[in-house]
PyMOL Python script that loads the backbone (N, CA, C, O; Angstrom):
from pymol import cmd

cmd.read_pdbstr("""\
ATOM      1  N   MET A   1     -17.542   0.287   1.773  1.00  0.00           N
ATOM      2  CA  MET A   1     -16.656   1.449   0.778  1.00  0.00           C
ATOM      3  C   MET A   1     -15.307   1.247   0.306  1.00  0.00           C
ATOM      4  O   MET A   1     -14.622   2.185   0.713  1.00  0.00           O
ATOM      5  N   THR A   2     -14.819   0.661  -0.183  1.00  0.00           N
ATOM      6  CA  THR A   2     -13.554   0.452  -0.844  1.00  0.00           C
ATOM      7  C   THR A   2     -13.194   1.773  -1.301  1.00  0.00           C
ATOM      8  O   THR A   2     -13.771   2.427  -2.169  1.00  0.00           O
ATOM      9  N   ILE A   3     -11.822   2.207  -0.389  1.00  0.00           N
ATOM     10  CA  ILE A   3     -11.069   3.038  -0.870  1.00  0.00           C
ATOM     11  C   ILE A   3      -9.923   2.508  -1.637  1.00  0.00           C
ATOM     12  O   ILE A   3      -9.383   1.416  -1.462  1.00  0.00           O
ATOM     13  N   ASN A   4      -9.564   3.565  -2.658  1.00  0.00           N
ATOM     14  CA  ASN A   4      -8.173   3.188  -3.552  1.00  0.00           C
ATOM     15  C   ASN A   4      -7.465   4.103  -3.709  1.00  0.00           C
ATOM     16  O   ASN A   4      -7.941   5.156  -4.132  1.00  0.00           O
ATOM     17  N   LYS A   5      -6.151   3.990  -3.426  1.00  0.00           N
ATOM     18  CA  LYS A   5      -5.134   5.302  -3.222  1.00  0.00           C
ATOM     19  C   LYS A   5      -4.061   4.528  -4.556  1.00  0.00           C
ATOM     20  O   LYS A   5      -3.991   3.335  -4.852  1.00  0.00           O
ATOM     21  N   ILE A   6      -3.239   5.834  -5.229  1.00  0.00           N
ATOM     22  CA  ILE A   6      -2.288   5.110  -5.846  1.00  0.00           C
ATOM     23  C   ILE A   6      -1.018   5.789  -5.403  1.00  0.00           C
ATOM     24  O   ILE A   6      -0.908   7.015  -5.392  1.00  0.00           O
ATOM     25  N   ILE A   7       0.004   4.902  -5.012  1.00  0.00           N
ATOM     26  CA  ILE A   7       1.423   5.292  -4.383  1.00  0.00           C
ATOM     27  C   ILE A   7       2.552   5.063  -5.139  1.00  0.00           C
ATOM     28  O   ILE A   7       2.468   4.118  -5.922  1.00  0.00           O
ATOM     29  N   LYS A   8       3.528   5.645  -5.112  1.00  0.00           N
ATOM     30  CA  LYS A   8       4.823   5.519  -5.443  1.00  0.00           C
ATOM     31  C   LYS A   8       5.728   4.631  -4.350  1.00  0.00           C
ATOM     32  O   LYS A   8       5.902   5.250  -3.301  1.00  0.00           O
ATOM     33  N   LEU A   9       6.307   3.370  -4.387  1.00  0.00           N
ATOM     34  CA  LEU A   9       7.203   3.153  -3.092  1.00  0.00           C
ATOM     35  C   LEU A   9       8.790   2.650  -4.028  1.00  0.00           C
ATOM     36  O   LEU A   9       9.157   2.325  -5.157  1.00  0.00           O
ATOM     37  N   SER A  10       9.226   2.829  -2.889  1.00  0.00           N
ATOM     38  CA  SER A  10      10.871   2.211  -3.740  1.00  0.00           C
ATOM     39  C   SER A  10      11.241   1.022  -2.591  1.00  0.00           C
ATOM     40  O   SER A  10      10.886   1.109  -1.416  1.00  0.00           O
ATOM     41  N   PRO A  11      11.990  -0.062  -3.130  1.00  0.00           N
ATOM     42  CA  PRO A  11      12.073  -1.461  -2.552  1.00  0.00           C
ATOM     43  C   PRO A  11      12.733  -0.906  -1.011  1.00  0.00           C
ATOM     44  O   PRO A  11      12.666  -1.684  -0.059  1.00  0.00           O
ATOM     45  N   SER A  12      13.330   0.388  -0.833  1.00  0.00           N
ATOM     46  CA  SER A  12      13.587   0.452   0.556  1.00  0.00           C
ATOM     47  C   SER A  12      12.698   1.492   1.474  1.00  0.00           C
ATOM     48  O   SER A  12      13.029   2.022   2.535  1.00  0.00           O
ATOM     49  N   GLN A  13      11.474   1.619   0.744  1.00  0.00           N
ATOM     50  CA  GLN A  13      10.121   1.940   1.667  1.00  0.00           C
ATOM     51  C   GLN A  13       9.083   0.831   2.008  1.00  0.00           C
ATOM     52  O   GLN A  13       7.938   1.031   2.412  1.00  0.00           O
ATOM     53  N   VAL A  14       9.709  -0.445   1.763  1.00  0.00           N
ATOM     54  CA  VAL A  14       8.236  -1.388   1.934  1.00  0.00           C
ATOM     55  C   VAL A  14       8.461  -1.746   3.427  1.00  0.00           C
ATOM     56  O   VAL A  14       7.479  -1.702   4.167  1.00  0.00           O
ATOM     57  N   LYS A  15       9.829  -2.144   4.001  1.00  0.00           N
ATOM     58  CA  LYS A  15       9.242  -2.304   5.361  1.00  0.00           C
ATOM     59  C   LYS A  15       8.459  -1.581   6.176  1.00  0.00           C
ATOM     60  O   LYS A  15       7.750  -2.101   7.037  1.00  0.00           O
ATOM     61  N   ASP A  16       8.561   0.159   5.881  1.00  0.00           N
ATOM     62  CA  ASP A  16       7.943   0.966   6.642  1.00  0.00           C
ATOM     63  C   ASP A  16       6.526   0.841   6.212  1.00  0.00           C
ATOM     64  O   ASP A  16       5.701   0.919   7.122  1.00  0.00           O
ATOM     65  N   PHE A  17       6.028   0.641   4.868  1.00  0.00           N
ATOM     66  CA  PHE A  17       4.780   0.867   4.276  1.00  0.00           C
ATOM     67  C   PHE A  17       4.336  -0.795   4.968  1.00  0.00           C
ATOM     68  O   PHE A  17       3.412  -0.550   5.743  1.00  0.00           O
ATOM     69  N   VAL A  18       4.513  -1.768   4.984  1.00  0.00           N
ATOM     70  CA  VAL A  18       3.961  -2.957   5.451  1.00  0.00           C
ATOM     71  C   VAL A  18       3.957  -2.795   7.190  1.00  0.00           C
ATOM     72  O   VAL A  18       3.164  -3.549   7.755  1.00  0.00           O
ATOM     73  N   THR A  19       4.777  -1.874   8.078  1.00  0.00           N
ATOM     74  CA  THR A  19       4.931  -1.968   9.359  1.00  0.00           C
ATOM     75  C   THR A  19       3.464  -1.167   9.412  1.00  0.00           C
ATOM     76  O   THR A  19       2.531  -1.688  10.022  1.00  0.00           O
ATOM     77  N   VAL A  20       3.304   0.129   8.743  1.00  0.00           N
ATOM     78  CA  VAL A  20       2.186   0.964   8.822  1.00  0.00           C
ATOM     79  C   VAL A  20       0.782  -0.140   8.596  1.00  0.00           C
ATOM     80  O   VAL A  20      -0.040  -0.408   9.473  1.00  0.00           O
ATOM     81  N   ALA A  21       0.784  -0.606   7.346  1.00  0.00           N
ATOM     82  CA  ALA A  21      -0.424  -1.526   7.112  1.00  0.00           C
ATOM     83  C   ALA A  21      -0.475  -2.444   8.342  1.00  0.00           C
ATOM     84  O   ALA A  21      -1.447  -2.242   9.070  1.00  0.00           O
ATOM     85  N   THR A  22       0.165  -3.172   8.628  1.00  0.00           N
ATOM     86  CA  THR A  22      -0.159  -4.005   9.319  1.00  0.00           C
ATOM     87  C   THR A  22      -1.003  -3.405  11.086  1.00  0.00           C
ATOM     88  O   THR A  22      -1.746  -4.048  11.827  1.00  0.00           O
ATOM     89  N   LYS A  23      -0.665  -2.496  11.180  1.00  0.00           N
ATOM     90  CA  LYS A  23      -1.170  -1.696  12.455  1.00  0.00           C
ATOM     91  C   LYS A  23      -2.793  -1.267  11.827  1.00  0.00           C
ATOM     92  O   LYS A  23      -3.575  -0.761  12.632  1.00  0.00           O
ATOM     93  N   CYS A  24      -3.161  -1.447  10.657  1.00  0.00           N
ATOM     94  CA  CYS A  24      -4.954  -1.487  10.770  1.00  0.00           C
ATOM     95  C   CYS A  24      -5.300  -2.686  10.910  1.00  0.00           C
ATOM     96  O   CYS A  24      -4.745  -3.756  10.662  1.00  0.00           O
ATOM     97  N   ASP A  25      -6.388  -2.368  11.383  1.00  0.00           N
ATOM     98  CA  ASP A  25      -7.608  -3.564  11.931  1.00  0.00           C
ATOM     99  C   ASP A  25      -8.473  -4.011  10.772  1.00  0.00           C
ATOM    100  O   ASP A  25      -9.415  -4.778  10.972  1.00  0.00           O
ATOM    101  N   PHE A  26      -8.147  -3.507   9.442  1.00  0.00           N
ATOM    102  CA  PHE A  26      -9.146  -4.065   8.230  1.00  0.00           C
ATOM    103  C   PHE A  26      -8.002  -4.581   7.230  1.00  0.00           C
ATOM    104  O   PHE A  26      -6.830  -4.210   7.291  1.00  0.00           O
ATOM    105  N   ASP A  27      -8.453  -5.373   6.422  1.00  0.00           N
ATOM    106  CA  ASP A  27      -7.630  -5.526   5.267  1.00  0.00           C
ATOM    107  C   ASP A  27      -7.046  -4.572   4.288  1.00  0.00           C
ATOM    108  O   ASP A  27      -7.804  -3.665   3.945  1.00  0.00           O
ATOM    109  N   VAL A  28      -5.975  -4.584   3.818  1.00  0.00           N
ATOM    110  CA  VAL A  28      -5.095  -3.816   2.934  1.00  0.00           C
ATOM    111  C   VAL A  28      -4.433  -4.562   1.945  1.00  0.00           C
ATOM    112  O   VAL A  28      -3.670  -5.442   2.343  1.00  0.00           O
ATOM    113  N   ASP A  29      -4.627  -4.314   0.193  1.00  0.00           N
ATOM    114  CA  ASP A  29      -4.094  -5.100  -0.517  1.00  0.00           C
ATOM    115  C   ASP A  29      -3.228  -3.957  -1.209  1.00  0.00           C
ATOM    116  O   ASP A  29      -3.346  -2.749  -0.999  1.00  0.00           O
ATOM    117  N   ALA A  30      -2.277  -4.618  -2.134  1.00  0.00           N
ATOM    118  CA  ALA A  30      -1.284  -3.818  -2.918  1.00  0.00           C
ATOM    119  C   ALA A  30      -1.512  -4.176  -4.299  1.00  0.00           C
ATOM    120  O   ALA A  30      -1.941  -5.308  -4.519  1.00  0.00           O
ATOM    121  N   SER A  31      -1.277  -3.324  -5.347  1.00  0.00           N
ATOM    122  CA  SER A  31      -1.584  -4.029  -6.721  1.00  0.00           C
ATOM    123  C   SER A  31      -1.072  -3.172  -7.435  1.00  0.00           C
ATOM    124  O   SER A  31      -1.143  -1.967  -7.190  1.00  0.00           O
ATOM    125  N   ASN A  32      -0.401  -3.739  -8.553  1.00  0.00           N
ATOM    126  CA  ASN A  32      -0.140  -3.215  -9.749  1.00  0.00           C
ATOM    127  C   ASN A  32      -0.242  -4.633 -10.804  1.00  0.00           C
ATOM    128  O   ASN A  32      -0.410  -5.763 -10.345  1.00  0.00           O
ATOM    129  N   ASN A  33      -0.119  -4.364 -12.157  1.00  0.00           N
ATOM    130  CA  ASN A  33       0.150  -5.015 -13.338  1.00  0.00           C
ATOM    131  C   ASN A  33      -1.069  -6.433 -13.174  1.00  0.00           C
ATOM    132  O   ASN A  33      -0.690  -7.557 -13.504  1.00  0.00           O
ATOM    133  N   ARG A  34      -2.301  -6.246 -12.719  1.00  0.00           N
ATOM    134  CA  ARG A  34      -3.236  -7.017 -12.251  1.00  0.00           C
ATOM    135  C   ARG A  34      -2.487  -8.055 -11.214  1.00  0.00           C
ATOM    136  O   ARG A  34      -2.968  -9.187 -11.153  1.00  0.00           O
ATOM    137  N   PHE A  35      -1.567  -7.810 -10.556  1.00  0.00           N
ATOM    138  CA  PHE A  35      -0.970  -8.589  -9.516  1.00  0.00           C
ATOM    139  C   PHE A  35      -1.636  -7.912  -8.179  1.00  0.00           C
ATOM    140  O   PHE A  35      -1.695  -6.688  -8.066  1.00  0.00           O
ATOM    141  N   THR A  36      -2.120  -8.782  -7.205  1.00  0.00           N
ATOM    142  CA  THR A  36      -2.752  -8.079  -6.180  1.00  0.00           C
ATOM    143  C   THR A  36      -1.991  -8.882  -4.626  1.00  0.00           C
ATOM    144  O   THR A  36      -1.999 -10.103  -4.781  1.00  0.00           O
ATOM    145  N   VAL A  37      -1.479  -8.534  -3.479  1.00  0.00           N
ATOM    146  CA  VAL A  37      -1.040  -9.019  -3.084  1.00  0.00           C
ATOM    147  C   VAL A  37      -1.783  -8.580  -1.435  1.00  0.00           C
ATOM    148  O   VAL A  37      -2.640  -7.698  -1.389  1.00  0.00           O
ATOM    149  N   ASP A  38      -1.439  -9.134  -0.473  1.00  0.00           N
ATOM    150  CA  ASP A  38      -1.548  -8.488   1.273  1.00  0.00           C
ATOM    151  C   ASP A  38      -0.674  -7.591   1.244  1.00  0.00           C
ATOM    152  O   ASP A  38       0.503  -7.714   0.902  1.00  0.00           O
ATOM    153  N   ALA A  39      -1.404  -6.340   1.723  1.00  0.00           N
ATOM    154  CA  ALA A  39      -0.170  -5.490   1.836  1.00  0.00           C
ATOM    155  C   ALA A  39       0.449  -5.362   3.216  1.00  0.00           C
ATOM    156  O   ALA A  39       1.178  -4.498   3.703  1.00  0.00           O
ATOM    157  N   LYS A  40      -0.107  -6.580   3.736  1.00  0.00           N
ATOM    158  CA  LYS A  40       0.674  -6.838   5.330  1.00  0.00           C
ATOM    159  C   LYS A  40       1.673  -8.054   5.208  1.00  0.00           C
ATOM    160  O   LYS A  40       2.210  -8.669   6.130  1.00  0.00           O
ATOM    161  N   SER A  41       1.778  -8.227   4.025  1.00  0.00           N
ATOM    162  CA  SER A  41       3.271  -9.405   3.715  1.00  0.00           C
ATOM    163  C   SER A  41       4.165  -8.533   3.168  1.00  0.00           C
ATOM    164  O   SER A  41       3.972  -7.763   2.227  1.00  0.00           O
ATOM    165  N   ILE A  42       5.017  -8.675   3.722  1.00  0.00           N
ATOM    166  CA  ILE A  42       6.940  -7.909   3.186  1.00  0.00           C
ATOM    167  C   ILE A  42       6.671  -8.610   1.834  1.00  0.00           C
ATOM    168  O   ILE A  42       6.107  -8.005   0.922  1.00  0.00           O
ATOM    169  N   LEU A  43       7.131 -10.049   1.701  1.00  0.00           N
ATOM    170  CA  LEU A  43       7.253 -10.790   0.511  1.00  0.00           C
ATOM    171  C   LEU A  43       6.243 -10.448  -0.428  1.00  0.00           C
ATOM    172  O   LEU A  43       6.581 -10.289  -1.601  1.00  0.00           O
ATOM    173  N   GLY A  44       5.038 -10.310  -0.088  1.00  0.00           N
ATOM    174  CA  GLY A  44       3.773 -10.241  -1.281  1.00  0.00           C
ATOM    175  C   GLY A  44       3.993  -8.808  -1.617  1.00  0.00           C
ATOM    176  O   GLY A  44       3.513  -8.454  -2.694  1.00  0.00           O
ATOM    177  N   VAL A  45       4.587  -7.959  -0.952  1.00  0.00           N
ATOM    178  CA  VAL A  45       4.596  -6.721  -1.139  1.00  0.00           C
ATOM    179  C   VAL A  45       6.177  -6.387  -1.914  1.00  0.00           C
ATOM    180  O   VAL A  45       6.281  -5.452  -2.708  1.00  0.00           O
ATOM    181  N   PHE A  46       7.077  -7.070  -1.643  1.00  0.00           N
ATOM    182  CA  PHE A  46       8.519  -7.411  -2.749  1.00  0.00           C
ATOM    183  C   PHE A  46       8.248  -7.837  -4.022  1.00  0.00           C
ATOM    184  O   PHE A  46       8.880  -7.390  -4.979  1.00  0.00           O
ATOM    185  N   GLY A  47       7.285  -8.740  -4.152  1.00  0.00           N
ATOM    186  CA  GLY A  47       6.891  -9.158  -5.451  1.00  0.00           C
ATOM    187  C   GLY A  47       6.064  -8.218  -6.340  1.00  0.00           C
ATOM    188  O   GLY A  47       5.578  -8.724  -7.351  1.00  0.00           O
ATOM    189  N   LEU A  48       5.858  -7.031  -6.120  1.00  0.00           N
ATOM    190  CA  LEU A  48       5.365  -5.785  -7.187  1.00  0.00           C
ATOM    191  C   LEU A  48       6.486  -5.228  -7.915  1.00  0.00           C
ATOM    192  O   LEU A  48       7.678  -5.233  -7.607  1.00  0.00           O
ATOM    193  N   ASP A  49       6.025  -4.845  -8.721  1.00  0.00           N
ATOM    194  CA  ASP A  49       6.763  -3.709  -9.611  1.00  0.00           C
ATOM    195  C   ASP A  49       7.364  -2.435  -9.218  1.00  0.00           C
ATOM    196  O   ASP A  49       6.484  -1.580  -9.314  1.00  0.00           O
ATOM    197  N   PHE A  50       8.280  -2.008  -8.885  1.00  0.00           N
ATOM    198  CA  PHE A  50       8.434  -0.335  -8.211  1.00  0.00           C
ATOM    199  C   PHE A  50       8.516   0.325  -9.404  1.00  0.00           C
ATOM    200  O   PHE A  50       8.349   1.534  -9.243  1.00  0.00           O
ATOM    201  N   ARG A  51       8.711   0.000 -10.553  1.00  0.00           N
ATOM    202  CA  ARG A  51       8.858   0.833 -11.695  1.00  0.00           C
ATOM    203  C   ARG A  51       7.462   1.280 -11.802  1.00  0.00           C
ATOM    204  O   ARG A  51       7.329   2.463 -12.115  1.00  0.00           O
ATOM    205  N   GLN A  52       6.423   0.615 -11.618  1.00  0.00           N
ATOM    206  CA  GLN A  52       5.047   1.199 -11.681  1.00  0.00           C
ATOM    207  C   GLN A  52       4.351   1.690 -10.283  1.00  0.00           C
ATOM    208  O   GLN A  52       4.765   1.599  -9.127  1.00  0.00           O
ATOM    209  N   PRO A  53       3.109   2.256 -10.825  1.00  0.00           N
ATOM    210  CA  PRO A  53       2.528   2.756  -9.482  1.00  0.00           C
ATOM    211  C   PRO A  53       1.764   1.589  -8.844  1.00  0.00           C
ATOM    212  O   PRO A  53       1.411   0.574  -9.445  1.00  0.00           O
ATOM    213  N   ILE A  54       1.516   1.914  -7.304  1.00  0.00           N
ATOM    214  CA  ILE A  54       0.795   0.649  -6.532  1.00  0.00           C
ATOM    215  C   ILE A  54      -0.690   1.142  -6.131  1.00  0.00           C
ATOM    216  O   ILE A  54      -0.696   2.217  -5.531  1.00  0.00           O
ATOM    217  N   LYS A  55      -1.669   0.681  -6.307  1.00  0.00           N
ATOM    218  CA  LYS A  55      -2.823   0.683  -6.224  1.00  0.00           C
ATOM    219  C   LYS A  55      -2.929   0.136  -4.459  1.00  0.00           C
ATOM    220  O   LYS A  55      -2.559  -0.979  -4.092  1.00  0.00           O
ATOM    221  N   VAL A  56      -3.408   1.012  -3.701  1.00  0.00           N
ATOM    222  CA  VAL A  56      -3.485   0.546  -2.214  1.00  0.00           C
ATOM    223  C   VAL A  56      -5.410   0.513  -2.268  1.00  0.00           C
ATOM    224  O   VAL A  56      -6.161   1.355  -2.762  1.00  0.00           O
ATOM    225  N   SER A  57      -5.651  -0.405  -1.769  1.00  0.00           N
ATOM    226  CA  SER A  57      -7.256  -0.974  -1.809  1.00  0.00           C
ATOM    227  C   SER A  57      -7.508  -1.124  -0.376  1.00  0.00           C
ATOM    228  O   SER A  57      -6.548  -1.611   0.220  1.00  0.00           O
ATOM    229  N   TYR A  58      -8.709  -0.795   0.477  1.00  0.00           N
ATOM    230  CA  TYR A  58      -8.873  -1.120   1.678  1.00  0.00           C
ATOM    231  C   TYR A  58     -10.398  -0.489   2.036  1.00  0.00           C
ATOM    232  O   TYR A  58     -11.023   0.263   1.288  1.00  0.00           O
ATOM    233  N   ARG A  59     -10.804  -0.919   3.216  1.00  0.00           N
ATOM    234  CA  ARG A  59     -12.193  -0.679   3.899  1.00  0.00           C
ATOM    235  C   ARG A  59     -12.135  -0.360   5.181  1.00  0.00           C
ATOM    236  O   ARG A  59     -12.663  -1.126   5.988  1.00  0.00           O
ATOM    237  N   GLY A  60     -11.495   0.812   5.624  1.00  0.00           N
ATOM    238  CA  GLY A  60     -11.308   1.037   6.899  1.00  0.00           C
ATOM    239  C   GLY A  60     -10.618   2.600   7.236  1.00  0.00           C
ATOM    240  O   GLY A  60     -10.398   3.465   6.388  1.00  0.00           O
ATOM    241  N   PHE A  61     -10.419   2.674   8.313  1.00  0.00           N
ATOM    242  CA  PHE A  61      -9.513   4.165   8.460  1.00  0.00           C
ATOM    243  C   PHE A  61      -8.885   4.128   9.703  1.00  0.00           C
ATOM    244  O   PHE A  61      -9.388   4.035  10.822  1.00  0.00           O
ATOM    245  N   ASN A  62      -7.591   4.224   9.323  1.00  0.00           N
ATOM    246  CA  ASN A  62      -6.626   4.617  10.433  1.00  0.00           C
ATOM    247  C   ASN A  62      -5.711   5.682   9.866  1.00  0.00           C
ATOM    248  O   ASN A  62      -5.089   5.595   8.807  1.00  0.00           O
ATOM    249  N   GLN A  63      -5.714   6.855  10.843  1.00  0.00           N
ATOM    250  CA  GLN A  63      -4.735   7.944  10.756  1.00  0.00           C
ATOM    251  C   GLN A  63      -3.104   7.755  10.204  1.00  0.00           C
ATOM    252  O   GLN A  63      -2.643   8.223   9.163  1.00  0.00           O
ATOM    253  N   ASP A  64      -2.577   7.145  10.954  1.00  0.00           N
ATOM    254  CA  ASP A  64      -1.208   6.618  10.801  1.00  0.00           C
ATOM    255  C   ASP A  64      -1.217   6.162   9.205  1.00  0.00           C
ATOM    256  O   ASP A  64      -0.310   6.655   8.533  1.00  0.00           O
ATOM    257  N   PHE A  65      -2.017   5.395   8.617  1.00  0.00           N
ATOM    258  CA  PHE A  65      -2.213   5.054   7.311  1.00  0.00           C
ATOM    259  C   PHE A  65      -2.476   5.850   6.675  1.00  0.00           C
ATOM    260  O   PHE A  65      -1.796   5.858   5.648  1.00  0.00           O
ATOM    261  N   GLU A  66      -3.300   6.741   6.754  1.00  0.00           N
ATOM    262  CA  GLU A  66      -3.921   7.504   5.731  1.00  0.00           C
ATOM    263  C   GLU A  66      -2.465   8.677   5.669  1.00  0.00           C
ATOM    264  O   GLU A  66      -1.960   8.853   4.560  1.00  0.00           O
ATOM    265  N   ASN A  67      -1.978   9.285   6.665  1.00  0.00           N
ATOM    266  CA  ASN A  67      -0.684  10.023   6.510  1.00  0.00           C
ATOM    267  C   ASN A  67       0.386   9.403   5.831  1.00  0.00           C
ATOM    268  O   ASN A  67       1.208  10.116   5.255  1.00  0.00           O
ATOM    269  N   TYR A  68       0.502   8.059   5.817  1.00  0.00           N
ATOM    270  CA  TYR A  68       1.644   7.290   5.235  1.00  0.00           C
ATOM    271  C   TYR A  68       1.163   7.415   3.621  1.00  0.00           C
ATOM    272  O   TYR A  68       1.841   7.992   2.771  1.00  0.00           O
ATOM    273  N   LEU A  69       0.014   6.840   3.390  1.00  0.00           N
ATOM    274  CA  LEU A  69      -0.677   7.153   1.960  1.00  0.00           C
ATOM    275  C   LEU A  69      -0.479   8.459   1.185  1.00  0.00           C
ATOM    276  O   LEU A  69      -0.115   8.450   0.010  1.00  0.00           O
ATOM    277  N   ASP A  70      -0.730   9.592   1.873  1.00  0.00           N
ATOM    278  CA  ASP A  70      -0.690  10.957   1.725  1.00  0.00           C
ATOM    279  C   ASP A  70       0.879  11.824   1.244  1.00  0.00           C
ATOM    280  O   ASP A  70       1.126  12.786   0.517  1.00  0.00           O
ATOM    281  N   GLU A  71       1.738  10.853   2.121  1.00  0.00           N
ATOM    282  CA  GLU A  71       3.293  11.232   2.079  1.00  0.00           C
ATOM    283  C   GLU A  71       3.739  10.914   0.442  1.00  0.00           C
ATOM    284  O   GLU A  71       4.369  11.623  -0.342  1.00  0.00           O
ATOM    285  N   HIS A  72       3.070   9.381   0.246  1.00  0.00           N
ATOM    286  CA  HIS A  72       3.410   8.792  -1.025  1.00  0.00           C
ATOM    287  C   HIS A  72       2.697   8.755  -1.870  1.00  0.00           C
ATOM    288  O   HIS A  72       3.141   8.174  -2.860  1.00  0.00           O
ATOM    289  N   ALA A  73       1.733   9.129  -1.946  1.00  0.00           N
ATOM    290  CA  ALA A  73       0.414   9.570  -3.355  1.00  0.00           C
ATOM    291  C   ALA A  73       1.112  10.039  -4.338  1.00  0.00           C
ATOM    292  O   ALA A  73       2.149  10.691  -4.215  1.00  0.00           O
ATOM    293  N   LEU A  74       0.437   9.649  -5.632  1.00  0.00           N
ATOM    294  CA  LEU A  74       0.991  10.390  -6.679  1.00  0.00           C
ATOM    295  C   LEU A  74      -0.054  11.273  -7.354  1.00  0.00           C
ATOM    296  O   LEU A  74      -1.228  10.904  -7.344  1.00  0.00           O
ATOM    297  N   ALA A  75       0.241  12.219  -7.837  1.00  0.00           N
ATOM    298  CA  ALA A  75      -0.964  13.349  -7.954  1.00  0.00           C
ATOM    299  C   ALA A  75      -1.501  12.467  -9.303  1.00  0.00           C
ATOM    300  O   ALA A  75      -0.758  11.839 -10.058  1.00  0.00           O
ATOM    301  N   CYS A  76      -2.863  12.569  -9.408  1.00  0.00           N
ATOM    302  CA  CYS A  76      -3.944  12.432 -10.098  1.00  0.00           C
ATOM    303  C   CYS A  76      -4.510  13.302 -11.036  1.00  0.00           C
ATOM    304  O   CYS A  76      -5.561  13.000 -11.602  1.00  0.00           O
TER     305      CYS A  76
END
""", "prot")
cmd.dss("prot")
cmd.show_as("cartoon", "prot")
cmd.util.cbc("prot")
cmd.orient("prot")
């Protein structure tokens, strides 16, 4: 089952986001405006529009990653 979460990041938070995503042993995608990138790629994530919410999609579980996403989650 694919899990989708909506977060808000600033450019200064990208390094921490990619570091946490890289520790996951499953694929993590980040997308907005119909543009999807590998969330483990710092260059890919920097290509996203930070003025818009970012959808994070993944299939797996990592507690540190879940905690990070919860800290940056947008209320839906």
